Jmol script that loads the backbone (N, CA, C; Angstrom):
load data "model"
ATOM      1  N   UNK A   1    -147.097 114.855 -35.390  1.00  0.00           N
ATOM      2  CA  UNK A   1    -146.864 115.436 -36.687  1.00  0.00           C
ATOM      3  C   UNK A   1    -146.389 116.870 -36.474  1.00  0.00           C
ATOM      4  N   UNK A   2    -145.390 117.256 -37.229  1.00  0.00           N
ATOM      5  CA  UNK A   2    -144.869 118.618 -37.132  1.00  0.00           C
ATOM      6  C   UNK A   2    -145.205 119.374 -38.403  1.00  0.00           C
ATOM      7  N   UNK A   3    -145.745 120.589 -38.227  1.00  0.00           N
ATOM      8  CA  UNK A   3    -146.079 121.464 -39.342  1.00  0.00           C
ATOM      9  C   UNK A   3    -145.423 122.810 -39.082  1.00  0.00           C
ATOM     10  N   UNK A   4    -144.840 123.391 -40.113  1.00  0.00           N
ATOM     11  CA  UNK A   4    -144.185 124.690 -40.002  1.00  0.00           C
ATOM     12  C   UNK A   4    -145.150 125.771 -40.468  1.00  0.00           C
ATOM     13  N   UNK A   5    -145.276 126.839 -39.664  1.00  0.00           N
ATOM     14  CA  UNK A   5    -146.124 127.978 -40.002  1.00  0.00           C
ATOM     15  C   UNK A   5    -145.353 129.261 -39.753  1.00  0.00           C
ATOM     16  N   UNK A   6    -145.570 130.232 -40.595  1.00  0.00           N
ATOM     17  CA  UNK A   6    -144.954 131.550 -40.388  1.00  0.00           C
ATOM     18  C   UNK A   6    -146.016 132.458 -39.786  1.00  0.00           C
ATOM     19  N   UNK A   7    -145.744 132.946 -38.560  1.00  0.00           N
ATOM     20  CA  UNK A   7    -146.666 133.877 -37.908  1.00  0.00           C
ATOM     21  C   UNK A   7    -145.853 134.998 -37.263  1.00  0.00           C
ATOM     22  N   UNK A   8    -146.524 136.050 -36.877  1.00  0.00           N
ATOM     23  CA  UNK A   8    -145.839 137.195 -36.277  1.00  0.00           C
ATOM     24  C   UNK A   8    -145.511 136.933 -34.810  1.00  0.00           C
ATOM     25  N   UNK A   9    -144.569 137.677 -34.296  1.00  0.00           N
ATOM     26  CA  UNK A   9    -144.242 137.582 -32.863  1.00  0.00           C
ATOM     27  C   UNK A   9    -145.454 137.935 -32.012  1.00  0.00           C
ATOM     28  N   UNK A  10    -146.223 138.923 -32.471  1.00  0.00           N
ATOM     29  CA  UNK A  10    -147.415 139.322 -31.730  1.00  0.00           C
ATOM     30  C   UNK A  10    -148.415 138.181 -31.655  1.00  0.00           C
ATOM     31  N   UNK A  11    -148.553 137.419 -32.739  1.00  0.00           N
ATOM     32  CA  UNK A  11    -149.469 136.275 -32.735  1.00  0.00           C
ATOM     33  C   UNK A  11    -148.993 135.192 -31.775  1.00  0.00           C
ATOM     34  N   UNK A  12    -147.688 134.963 -31.725  1.00  0.00           N
ATOM     35  CA  UNK A  12    -147.131 133.989 -30.775  1.00  0.00           C
ATOM     36  C   UNK A  12    -147.525 134.389 -29.360  1.00  0.00           C
ATOM     37  N   UNK A  13    -147.377 135.676 -29.071  1.00  0.00           N
ATOM     38  CA  UNK A  13    -147.722 136.201 -27.744  1.00  0.00           C
ATOM     39  C   UNK A  13    -149.223 136.089 -27.480  1.00  0.00           C
ATOM     40  N   UNK A  14    -150.030 136.555 -28.430  1.00  0.00           N
ATOM     41  CA  UNK A  14    -151.488 136.552 -28.257  1.00  0.00           C
ATOM     42  C   UNK A  14    -152.048 135.147 -28.069  1.00  0.00           C
ATOM     43  N   UNK A  15    -151.468 134.163 -28.774  1.00  0.00           N
ATOM     44  CA  UNK A  15    -151.946 132.786 -28.679  1.00  0.00           C
ATOM     45  C   UNK A  15    -151.334 132.029 -27.502  1.00  0.00           C
ATOM     46  N   UNK A  16    -150.312 132.601 -26.889  1.00  0.00           N
ATOM     47  CA  UNK A  16    -149.643 131.927 -25.783  1.00  0.00           C
ATOM     48  C   UNK A  16    -148.880 130.694 -26.230  1.00  0.00           C
ATOM     49  N   UNK A  17    -148.315 130.767 -27.422  1.00  0.00           N
ATOM     50  CA  UNK A  17    -147.583 129.612 -27.953  1.00  0.00           C
ATOM     51  C   UNK A  17    -146.241 129.465 -27.251  1.00  0.00           C
ATOM     52  N   UNK A  18    -145.974 128.258 -26.823  1.00  0.00           N
ATOM     53  CA  UNK A  18    -144.699 127.905 -26.201  1.00  0.00           C
ATOM     54  C   UNK A  18    -144.290 126.539 -26.725  1.00  0.00           C
ATOM     55  N   UNK A  19    -143.009 126.195 -26.677  1.00  0.00           N
ATOM     56  CA  UNK A  19    -142.585 124.876 -27.143  1.00  0.00           C
ATOM     57  C   UNK A  19    -143.367 123.760 -26.435  1.00  0.00           C
ATOM     58  N   UNK A  20    -143.907 122.849 -27.230  1.00  0.00           N
ATOM     59  CA  UNK A  20    -144.651 121.723 -26.679  1.00  0.00           C
ATOM     60  C   UNK A  20    -146.147 121.952 -26.559  1.00  0.00           C
ATOM     61  N   UNK A  21    -146.627 123.198 -26.668  1.00  0.00           N
ATOM     62  CA  UNK A  21    -148.064 123.454 -26.566  1.00  0.00           C
ATOM     63  C   UNK A  21    -148.741 123.058 -27.868  1.00  0.00           C
ATOM     64  N   UNK A  22    -149.852 122.347 -27.750  1.00  0.00           N
ATOM     65  CA  UNK A  22    -150.584 121.937 -28.938  1.00  0.00           C
ATOM     66  C   UNK A  22    -151.284 123.120 -29.578  1.00  0.00           C
ATOM     67  N   UNK A  23    -151.296 123.110 -30.895  1.00  0.00           N
ATOM     68  CA  UNK A  23    -152.001 124.130 -31.662  1.00  0.00           C
ATOM     69  C   UNK A  23    -152.731 123.431 -32.801  1.00  0.00           C
ATOM     70  N   UNK A  24    -153.714 124.101 -33.344  1.00  0.00           N
ATOM     71  CA  UNK A  24    -154.485 123.581 -34.465  1.00  0.00           C
ATOM     72  C   UNK A  24    -154.036 124.324 -35.715  1.00  0.00           C
ATOM     73  N   UNK A  25    -153.749 123.573 -36.785  1.00  0.00           N
ATOM     74  CA  UNK A  25    -153.358 124.178 -38.054  1.00  0.00           C
ATOM     75  C   UNK A  25    -154.582 124.267 -38.954  1.00  0.00           C
ATOM     76  N   UNK A  26    -154.888 125.461 -39.411  1.00  0.00           N
ATOM     77  CA  UNK A  26    -156.009 125.685 -40.326  1.00  0.00           C
ATOM     78  C   UNK A  26    -155.434 125.971 -41.711  1.00  0.00           C
ATOM     79  N   UNK A  27    -155.886 125.184 -42.689  1.00  0.00           N
ATOM     80  CA  UNK A  27    -155.341 125.289 -44.044  1.00  0.00           C
ATOM     81  C   UNK A  27    -156.512 125.262 -45.022  1.00  0.00           C
ATOM     82  N   UNK A  28    -156.616 126.267 -45.863  1.00  0.00           N
ATOM     83  CA  UNK A  28    -157.675 126.254 -46.864  1.00  0.00           C
ATOM     84  C   UNK A  28    -157.356 125.185 -47.914  1.00  0.00           C
ATOM     85  N   UNK A  29    -158.370 124.475 -48.355  1.00  0.00           N
ATOM     86  CA  UNK A  29    -158.151 123.330 -49.249  1.00  0.00           C
ATOM     87  C   UNK A  29    -157.510 123.718 -50.582  1.00  0.00           C
ATOM     88  N   UNK A  30    -157.720 124.951 -51.015  1.00  0.00           N
ATOM     89  CA  UNK A  30    -157.149 125.376 -52.294  1.00  0.00           C
ATOM     90  C   UNK A  30    -155.675 125.756 -52.187  1.00  0.00           C
ATOM     91  N   UNK A  31    -155.126 125.821 -50.963  1.00  0.00           N
ATOM     92  CA  UNK A  31    -153.711 126.158 -50.761  1.00  0.00           C
ATOM     93  C   UNK A  31    -152.832 124.905 -50.746  1.00  0.00           C
ATOM     94  N   UNK A  32    -153.437 123.750 -50.929  1.00  0.00           N
ATOM     95  CA  UNK A  32    -152.698 122.487 -50.869  1.00  0.00           C
ATOM     96  C   UNK A  32    -152.359 122.020 -52.282  1.00  0.00           C
ATOM     97  N   UNK A  33    -151.098 121.711 -52.499  1.00  0.00           N
ATOM     98  CA  UNK A  33    -150.640 121.175 -53.766  1.00  0.00           C
ATOM     99  C   UNK A  33    -150.467 119.671 -53.580  1.00  0.00           C
ATOM    100  N   UNK A  34    -151.044 118.882 -54.470  1.00  0.00           N
ATOM    101  CA  UNK A  34    -150.940 117.429 -54.374  1.00  0.00           C
ATOM    102  C   UNK A  34    -150.040 116.871 -55.468  1.00  0.00           C
ATOM    103  N   UNK A  35    -149.391 115.772 -55.146  1.00  0.00           N
ATOM    104  CA  UNK A  35    -148.562 115.043 -56.111  1.00  0.00           C
ATOM    105  C   UNK A  35    -148.601 113.577 -55.733  1.00  0.00           C
ATOM    106  N   UNK A  36    -148.473 112.693 -56.720  1.00  0.00           N
ATOM    107  CA  UNK A  36    -148.354 111.275 -56.386  1.00  0.00           C
ATOM    108  C   UNK A  36    -147.102 111.068 -55.536  1.00  0.00           C
ATOM    109  N   UNK A  37    -147.164 110.190 -54.560  1.00  0.00           N
ATOM    110  CA  UNK A  37    -146.002 109.933 -53.713  1.00  0.00           C
ATOM    111  C   UNK A  37    -144.863 109.409 -54.576  1.00  0.00           C
ATOM    112  N   UNK A  38    -143.677 109.930 -54.345  1.00  0.00           N
ATOM    113  CA  UNK A  38    -142.515 109.512 -55.115  1.00  0.00           C
ATOM    114  C   UNK A  38    -142.268 110.375 -56.333  1.00  0.00           C
ATOM    115  N   UNK A  39    -143.244 111.210 -56.703  1.00  0.00           N
ATOM    116  CA  UNK A  39    -143.084 112.072 -57.871  1.00  0.00           C
ATOM    117  C   UNK A  39    -143.000 113.548 -57.494  1.00  0.00           C
ATOM    118  N   UNK A  40    -143.080 113.879 -56.216  1.00  0.00           N
ATOM    119  CA  UNK A  40    -143.056 115.279 -55.805  1.00  0.00           C
ATOM    120  C   UNK A  40    -141.665 115.865 -56.043  1.00  0.00           C
ATOM    121  N   UNK A  41    -141.625 116.980 -56.702  1.00  0.00           N
ATOM    122  CA  UNK A  41    -140.366 117.656 -56.980  1.00  0.00           C
ATOM    123  C   UNK A  41    -139.874 118.388 -55.745  1.00  0.00           C
ATOM    124  N   UNK A  42    -138.624 118.764 -55.776  1.00  0.00           N
ATOM    125  CA  UNK A  42    -138.106 119.621 -54.711  1.00  0.00           C
ATOM    126  C   UNK A  42    -138.783 120.973 -54.859  1.00  0.00           C
ATOM    127  N   UNK A  43    -139.303 121.485 -53.770  1.00  0.00           N
ATOM    128  CA  UNK A  43    -140.016 122.766 -53.793  1.00  0.00           C
ATOM    129  C   UNK A  43    -139.608 123.595 -52.591  1.00  0.00           C
ATOM    130  N   UNK A  44    -140.100 124.825 -52.566  1.00  0.00           N
ATOM    131  CA  UNK A  44    -139.849 125.695 -51.421  1.00  0.00           C
ATOM    132  C   UNK A  44    -140.894 125.498 -50.321  1.00  0.00           C
ATOM    133  N   UNK A  45    -141.879 124.641 -50.545  1.00  0.00           N
ATOM    134  CA  UNK A  45    -142.901 124.385 -49.529  1.00  0.00           C
ATOM    135  C   UNK A  45    -142.261 123.693 -48.328  1.00  0.00           C
ATOM    136  N   UNK A  46    -142.440 124.273 -47.136  1.00  0.00           N
ATOM    137  CA  UNK A  46    -141.818 123.725 -45.931  1.00  0.00           C
ATOM    138  C   UNK A  46    -142.527 122.483 -45.409  1.00  0.00           C
ATOM    139  N   UNK A  47    -143.786 122.324 -45.766  1.00  0.00           N
ATOM    140  CA  UNK A  47    -144.570 121.209 -45.247  1.00  0.00           C
ATOM    141  C   UNK A  47    -144.820 120.185 -46.346  1.00  0.00           C
ATOM    142  N   UNK A  48    -144.408 118.957 -46.071  1.00  0.00           N
ATOM    143  CA  UNK A  48    -144.578 117.838 -46.999  1.00  0.00           C
ATOM    144  C   UNK A  48    -145.208 116.705 -46.192  1.00  0.00           C
ATOM    145  N   UNK A  49    -146.490 116.469 -46.423  1.00  0.00           N
ATOM    146  CA  UNK A  49    -147.239 115.483 -45.653  1.00  0.00           C
ATOM    147  C   UNK A  49    -147.622 114.325 -46.567  1.00  0.00           C
ATOM    148  N   UNK A  50    -147.272 113.113 -46.181  1.00  0.00           N
ATOM    149  CA  UNK A  50    -147.583 111.944 -47.002  1.00  0.00           C
ATOM    150  C   UNK A  50    -148.816 111.222 -46.469  1.00  0.00           C
ATOM    151  N   UNK A  51    -149.544 110.627 -47.381  1.00  0.00           N
ATOM    152  CA  UNK A  51    -150.734 109.901 -46.987  1.00  0.00           C
ATOM    153  C   UNK A  51    -151.287 109.078 -48.130  1.00  0.00           C
ATOM    154  N   UNK A  52    -152.532 108.653 -47.954  1.00  0.00           N
ATOM    155  CA  UNK A  52    -153.221 107.824 -48.938  1.00  0.00           C
ATOM    156  C   UNK A  52    -154.563 108.461 -49.264  1.00  0.00           C
ATOM    157  N   UNK A  53    -154.919 108.476 -50.540  1.00  0.00           N
ATOM    158  CA  UNK A  53    -156.216 109.018 -50.954  1.00  0.00           C
ATOM    159  C   UNK A  53    -157.319 108.096 -50.437  1.00  0.00           C
ATOM    160  N   UNK A  54    -158.253 108.660 -49.657  1.00  0.00           N
ATOM    161  CA  UNK A  54    -159.371 107.872 -49.136  1.00  0.00           C
ATOM    162  C   UNK A  54    -160.715 108.328 -49.702  1.00  0.00           C
ATOM    163  N   UNK A  55    -160.695 109.458 -50.392  1.00  0.00           N
ATOM    164  CA  UNK A  55    -161.937 109.972 -50.988  1.00  0.00           C
ATOM    165  C   UNK A  55    -161.567 110.844 -52.179  1.00  0.00           C
ATOM    166  N   UNK A  56    -162.292 110.683 -53.273  1.00  0.00           N
ATOM    167  CA  UNK A  56    -162.082 111.497 -54.471  1.00  0.00           C
ATOM    168  C   UNK A  56    -163.454 111.760 -55.062  1.00  0.00           C
ATOM    169  N   UNK A  57    -163.874 113.028 -55.009  1.00  0.00           N
ATOM    170  CA  UNK A  57    -165.182 113.387 -55.545  1.00  0.00           C
ATOM    171  C   UNK A  57    -165.014 114.486 -56.583  1.00  0.00           C
ATOM    172  N   UNK A  58    -165.541 114.235 -57.774  1.00  0.00           N
ATOM    173  CA  UNK A  58    -165.461 115.221 -58.846  1.00  0.00           C
ATOM    174  C   UNK A  58    -166.661 116.141 -58.829  1.00  0.00           C
ATOM    175  N   UNK A  59    -166.400 117.435 -58.988  1.00  0.00           N
ATOM    176  CA  UNK A  59    -167.438 118.424 -59.187  1.00  0.00           C
ATOM    177  C   UNK A  59    -167.426 118.836 -60.645  1.00  0.00           C
ATOM    178  N   UNK A  60    -168.107 119.926 -60.968  1.00  0.00           N
ATOM    179  CA  UNK A  60    -168.171 120.392 -62.351  1.00  0.00           C
ATOM    180  C   UNK A  60    -166.795 120.787 -62.881  1.00  0.00           C
ATOM    181  N   UNK A  61    -165.976 121.415 -62.038  1.00  0.00           N
ATOM    182  CA  UNK A  61    -164.656 121.896 -62.455  1.00  0.00           C
ATOM    183  C   UNK A  61    -163.538 121.331 -61.591  1.00  0.00           C
ATOM    184  N   UNK A  62    -163.791 121.220 -60.299  1.00  0.00           N
ATOM    185  CA  UNK A  62    -162.768 120.798 -59.346  1.00  0.00           C
ATOM    186  C   UNK A  62    -163.031 119.405 -58.787  1.00  0.00           C
ATOM    187  N   UNK A  63    -161.975 118.845 -58.216  1.00  0.00           N
ATOM    188  CA  UNK A  63    -162.078 117.575 -57.497  1.00  0.00           C
ATOM    189  C   UNK A  63    -161.724 117.821 -56.038  1.00  0.00           C
ATOM    190  N   UNK A  64    -162.445 117.165 -55.157  1.00  0.00           N
ATOM    191  CA  UNK A  64    -162.128 117.184 -53.731  1.00  0.00           C
ATOM    192  C   UNK A  64    -161.423 115.875 -53.420  1.00  0.00           C
ATOM    193  N   UNK A  65    -160.206 115.989 -52.906  1.00  0.00           N
ATOM    194  CA  UNK A  65    -159.393 114.820 -52.598  1.00  0.00           C
ATOM    195  C   UNK A  65    -159.119 114.825 -51.099  1.00  0.00           C
ATOM    196  N   UNK A  66    -159.424 113.725 -50.425  1.00  0.00           N
ATOM    197  CA  UNK A  66    -159.130 113.612 -48.999  1.00  0.00           C
ATOM    198  C   UNK A  66    -158.032 112.576 -48.814  1.00  0.00           C
ATOM    199  N   UNK A  67    -156.989 112.990 -48.097  1.00  0.00           N
ATOM    200  CA  UNK A  67    -155.889 112.086 -47.748  1.00  0.00           C
ATOM    201  C   UNK A  67    -155.987 111.734 -46.282  1.00  0.00           C
ATOM    202  N   UNK A  68    -155.708 110.481 -45.945  1.00  0.00           N
ATOM    203  CA  UNK A  68    -155.464 110.130 -44.558  1.00  0.00           C
ATOM    204  C   UNK A  68    -153.945 110.133 -44.437  1.00  0.00           C
ATOM    205  N   UNK A  69    -153.448 110.959 -43.528  1.00  0.00           N
ATOM    206  CA  UNK A  69    -152.013 111.134 -43.371  1.00  0.00           C
ATOM    207  C   UNK A  69    -151.415 110.017 -42.542  1.00  0.00           C
ATOM    208  N   UNK A  70    -150.106 109.878 -42.609  1.00  0.00           N
ATOM    209  CA  UNK A  70    -149.413 108.844 -41.848  1.00  0.00           C
ATOM    210  C   UNK A  70    -149.703 108.953 -40.359  1.00  0.00           C
ATOM    211  N   UNK A  71    -149.964 110.164 -39.864  1.00  0.00           N
ATOM    212  CA  UNK A  71    -150.242 110.373 -38.444  1.00  0.00           C
ATOM    213  C   UNK A  71    -151.704 110.084 -38.092  1.00  0.00           C
ATOM    214  N   UNK A  72    -152.524 109.654 -39.080  1.00  0.00           N
ATOM    215  CA  UNK A  72    -153.920 109.319 -38.817  1.00  0.00           C
ATOM    216  C   UNK A  72    -154.889 110.478 -38.987  1.00  0.00           C
ATOM    217  N   UNK A  73    -154.401 111.675 -39.236  1.00  0.00           N
ATOM    218  CA  UNK A  73    -155.253 112.842 -39.474  1.00  0.00           C
ATOM    219  C   UNK A  73    -155.666 112.861 -40.939  1.00  0.00           C
ATOM    220  N   UNK A  74    -156.701 113.633 -41.258  1.00  0.00           N
ATOM    221  CA  UNK A  74    -157.105 113.775 -42.652  1.00  0.00           C
ATOM    222  C   UNK A  74    -156.843 115.195 -43.135  1.00  0.00           C
ATOM    223  N   UNK A  75    -156.703 115.321 -44.431  1.00  0.00           N
ATOM    224  CA  UNK A  75    -156.431 116.596 -45.078  1.00  0.00           C
ATOM    225  C   UNK A  75    -157.227 116.618 -46.375  1.00  0.00           C
ATOM    226  N   UNK A  76    -157.970 117.699 -46.605  1.00  0.00           N
ATOM    227  CA  UNK A  76    -158.781 117.817 -47.807  1.00  0.00           C
ATOM    228  C   UNK A  76    -158.181 118.867 -48.727  1.00  0.00           C
ATOM    229  N   UNK A  77    -158.002 118.510 -49.987  1.00  0.00           N
ATOM    230  CA  UNK A  77    -157.470 119.423 -50.987  1.00  0.00           C
ATOM    231  C   UNK A  77    -158.478 119.582 -52.119  1.00  0.00           C
ATOM    232  N   UNK A  78    -158.512 120.774 -52.691  1.00  0.00           N
ATOM    233  CA  UNK A  78    -159.342 121.044 -53.853  1.00  0.00           C
ATOM    234  C   UNK A  78    -158.418 121.365 -55.017  1.00  0.00           C
ATOM    235  N   UNK A  79    -158.487 120.536 -56.058  1.00  0.00           N
ATOM    236  CA  UNK A  79    -157.672 120.754 -57.254  1.00  0.00           C
ATOM    237  C   UNK A  79    -158.578 120.604 -58.476  1.00  0.00           C
ATOM    238  N   UNK A  80    -158.098 120.989 -59.640  1.00  0.00           N
ATOM    239  CA  UNK A  80    -158.935 120.859 -60.832  1.00  0.00           C
ATOM    240  C   UNK A  80    -159.140 119.381 -61.173  1.00  0.00           C
ATOM    241  N   UNK A  81    -160.265 119.106 -61.821  1.00  0.00           N
ATOM    242  CA  UNK A  81    -160.547 117.725 -62.246  1.00  0.00           C
ATOM    243  C   UNK A  81    -159.463 117.216 -63.184  1.00  0.00           C
ATOM    244  N   UNK A  82    -158.998 118.089 -64.073  1.00  0.00           N
ATOM    245  CA  UNK A  82    -157.967 117.695 -65.019  1.00  0.00           C
ATOM    246  C   UNK A  82    -156.681 117.311 -64.291  1.00  0.00           C
ATOM    247  N   UNK A  83    -156.291 118.097 -63.289  1.00  0.00           N
ATOM    248  CA  UNK A  83    -155.078 117.774 -62.524  1.00  0.00           C
ATOM    249  C   UNK A  83    -155.234 116.441 -61.805  1.00  0.00           C
ATOM    250  N   UNK A  84    -156.381 116.229 -61.182  1.00  0.00           N
ATOM    251  CA  UNK A  84    -156.615 114.969 -60.463  1.00  0.00           C
ATOM    252  C   UNK A  84    -156.506 113.777 -61.409  1.00  0.00           C
ATOM    253  N   UNK A  85    -157.068 113.930 -62.595  1.00  0.00           N
ATOM    254  CA  UNK A  85    -157.031 112.856 -63.595  1.00  0.00           C
ATOM    255  C   UNK A  85    -155.590 112.616 -64.068  1.00  0.00           C
ATOM    256  N   UNK A  86    -154.876 113.696 -64.406  1.00  0.00           N
ATOM    257  CA  UNK A  86    -153.504 113.564 -64.913  1.00  0.00           C
ATOM    258  C   UNK A  86    -152.553 112.993 -63.868  1.00  0.00           C
ATOM    259  N   UNK A  87    -152.805 113.309 -62.584  1.00  0.00           N
ATOM    260  CA  UNK A  87    -151.945 112.818 -61.505  1.00  0.00           C
ATOM    261  C   UNK A  87    -152.303 111.402 -61.064  1.00  0.00           C
ATOM    262  N   UNK A  88    -153.457 110.903 -61.481  1.00  0.00           N
ATOM    263  CA  UNK A  88    -153.881 109.555 -61.097  1.00  0.00           C
ATOM    264  C   UNK A  88    -154.213 109.442 -59.627  1.00  0.00           C
ATOM    265  N   UNK A  89    -154.809 110.490 -59.072  1.00  0.00           N
ATOM    266  CA  UNK A  89    -155.120 110.493 -57.636  1.00  0.00           C
ATOM    267  C   UNK A  89    -156.423 109.746 -57.366  1.00  0.00           C
ATOM    268  N   UNK A  90    -156.326 108.447 -57.305  1.00  0.00           N
ATOM    269  CA  UNK A  90    -157.486 107.579 -57.073  1.00  0.00           C
ATOM    270  C   UNK A  90    -157.452 107.049 -55.643  1.00  0.00           C
ATOM    271  N   UNK A  91    -158.615 106.646 -55.159  1.00  0.00           N
ATOM    272  CA  UNK A  91    -158.716 106.070 -53.812  1.00  0.00           C
ATOM    273  C   UNK A  91    -157.751 104.892 -53.695  1.00  0.00           C
ATOM    274  N   UNK A  92    -157.006 104.890 -52.589  1.00  0.00           N
ATOM    275  CA  UNK A  92    -156.034 103.835 -52.332  1.00  0.00           C
ATOM    276  C   UNK A  92    -154.622 104.177 -52.770  1.00  0.00           C
ATOM    277  N   UNK A  93    -154.465 105.226 -53.569  1.00  0.00           N
ATOM    278  CA  UNK A  93    -153.141 105.611 -54.071  1.00  0.00           C
ATOM    279  C   UNK A  93    -152.418 106.503 -53.067  1.00  0.00           C
ATOM    280  N   UNK A  94    -151.099 106.338 -52.914  1.00  0.00           N
ATOM    281  CA  UNK A  94    -150.334 107.223 -52.036  1.00  0.00           C
ATOM    282  C   UNK A  94    -150.164 108.595 -52.693  1.00  0.00           C
ATOM    283  N   UNK A  95    -150.115 109.630 -51.869  1.00  0.00           N
ATOM    284  CA  UNK A  95    -149.960 110.994 -52.376  1.00  0.00           C
ATOM    285  C   UNK A  95    -149.218 111.843 -51.355  1.00  0.00           C
ATOM    286  N   UNK A  96    -148.737 112.985 -51.829  1.00  0.00           N
ATOM    287  CA  UNK A  96    -148.020 113.942 -50.987  1.00  0.00           C
ATOM    288  C   UNK A  96    -148.733 115.279 -51.077  1.00  0.00           C
ATOM    289  N   UNK A  97    -148.939 115.913 -49.927  1.00  0.00           N
ATOM    290  CA  UNK A  97    -149.505 117.264 -49.869  1.00  0.00           C
ATOM    291  C   UNK A  97    -148.372 118.229 -49.556  1.00  0.00           C
ATOM    292  N   UNK A  98    -148.235 119.254 -50.385  1.00  0.00           N
ATOM    293  CA  UNK A  98    -147.227 120.282 -50.190  1.00  0.00           C
ATOM    294  C   UNK A  98    -147.932 121.573 -49.794  1.00  0.00           C
ATOM    295  N   UNK A  99    -147.474 122.178 -48.678  1.00  0.00           N
ATOM    296  CA  UNK A  99    -148.128 123.381 -48.172  1.00  0.00           C
ATOM    297  C   UNK A  99    -147.068 124.380 -47.728  1.00  0.00           C
ATOM    298  N   UNK A 100    -147.159 125.585 -48.250  1.00  0.00           N
ATOM    299  CA  UNK A 100    -146.231 126.637 -47.840  1.00  0.00           C
ATOM    300  C   UNK A 100    -146.535 127.052 -46.392  1.00  0.00           C
ATOM    301  N   UNK A 101    -145.505 127.340 -45.638  1.00  0.00           N
ATOM    302  CA  UNK A 101    -145.657 127.728 -44.234  1.00  0.00           C
ATOM    303  C   UNK A 101    -146.508 128.987 -44.086  1.00  0.00           C
ATOM    304  N   UNK A 102    -146.475 129.859 -45.079  1.00  0.00           N
ATOM    305  CA  UNK A 102    -147.244 131.108 -45.006  1.00  0.00           C
ATOM    306  C   UNK A 102    -148.744 130.887 -45.244  1.00  0.00           C
ATOM    307  N   UNK A 103    -149.154 129.690 -45.649  1.00  0.00           N
ATOM    308  CA  UNK A 103    -150.560 129.380 -45.888  1.00  0.00           C
ATOM    309  C   UNK A 103    -151.239 128.690 -44.704  1.00  0.00           C
ATOM    310  N   UNK A 104    -150.530 128.579 -43.592  1.00  0.00           N
ATOM    311  CA  UNK A 104    -151.076 127.893 -42.437  1.00  0.00           C
ATOM    312  C   UNK A 104    -151.398 128.891 -41.331  1.00  0.00           C
ATOM    313  N   UNK A 105    -152.625 128.853 -40.850  1.00  0.00           N
ATOM    314  CA  UNK A 105    -153.067 129.698 -39.747  1.00  0.00           C
ATOM    315  C   UNK A 105    -153.101 128.839 -38.497  1.00  0.00           C
ATOM    316  N   UNK A 106    -152.571 129.349 -37.399  1.00  0.00           N
ATOM    317  CA  UNK A 106    -152.573 128.592 -36.143  1.00  0.00           C
ATOM    318  C   UNK A 106    -153.676 129.082 -35.219  1.00  0.00           C
ATOM    319  N   UNK A 107    -154.234 128.144 -34.460  1.00  0.00           N
ATOM    320  CA  UNK A 107    -155.244 128.449 -33.451  1.00  0.00           C
ATOM    321  C   UNK A 107    -154.980 127.581 -32.232  1.00  0.00           C
ATOM    322  N   UNK A 108    -155.452 128.021 -31.081  1.00  0.00           N
ATOM    323  CA  UNK A 108    -155.353 127.240 -29.852  1.00  0.00           C
ATOM    324  C   UNK A 108    -156.714 127.197 -29.192  1.00  0.00           C
ATOM    325  N   UNK A 109    -156.913 126.177 -28.381  1.00  0.00           N
ATOM    326  CA  UNK A 109    -158.189 126.069 -27.656  1.00  0.00           C
ATOM    327  C   UNK A 109    -158.082 126.819 -26.350  1.00  0.00           C
TER     328      UNK A 109
END
end "model"
wireframe off; spacefill off
backbone 0.3
color backbone group
């Protein structure tokens, strides 16, 4: 899976990033925009990850939605309960996660 992140040259140096080196992408759940698959509009978000909803839990105000991505990884998003309801993000439904490159933090082991 390829994810685009915007980081400084100094961070590239400090992390020892080179082409082909594995890195971990850290994304806060509230920075993820969800849409039903096939309904996502054209956006400026560089990262578009498709998957299937495998968990949907409602809280008092927000919903926690977990997608299993095509690459087998999971991604958790926090959106309002109203948005989750209006988008029809139910378990088993396909969805798209949109993430701006500037919202992704990279880490290495």
